[in-house]
C-alpha positions, 0 to 999 in steps of 0.5 A, spaced: 271 207 194 274 200 195 281 198 196 284 195 190 288 191 193 282 187 197 278 186 191 276 179 190 277 175 183 269 177 182 270 184 183 276 185 179 273 181 173 267 186 173 271 192 173 275 189 167 268 188 164 266 195 165 272 198 163 272 194 156 265 196 155 266 203 156 273 203 152 268 200 146 263 205 147 268 211 146 271 207 140 264 206 137 262 213 139 269 216 135 268 212 129 261 214 129 262 222 129 268 221 124 263 217 119 258 222 120 263 228 119 266 225 113 258 224 110 257 231 111 263 234 108 264 229 102 259 233 097 262 240 099 270 238 099 269 238 091 265 245 091 271 249 094 272 256 090 279 257 091 
C-alpha cells in the first residue's frame, strides 16, 4: 500500500476517479434492484387476499 501523504496529484486524481466510478456503480446497482423488485411485486400487491 502506498503512503497517502506521499501521493502525487496524478495519483490523487486517479484514486478520486476510481472512487467516483465505484460509488456510481453501486448507486446504479441499488436502483436496478429496486426497480426490478417493484416490477416483480407490482402485479401481486393488488391480489392480497387479506
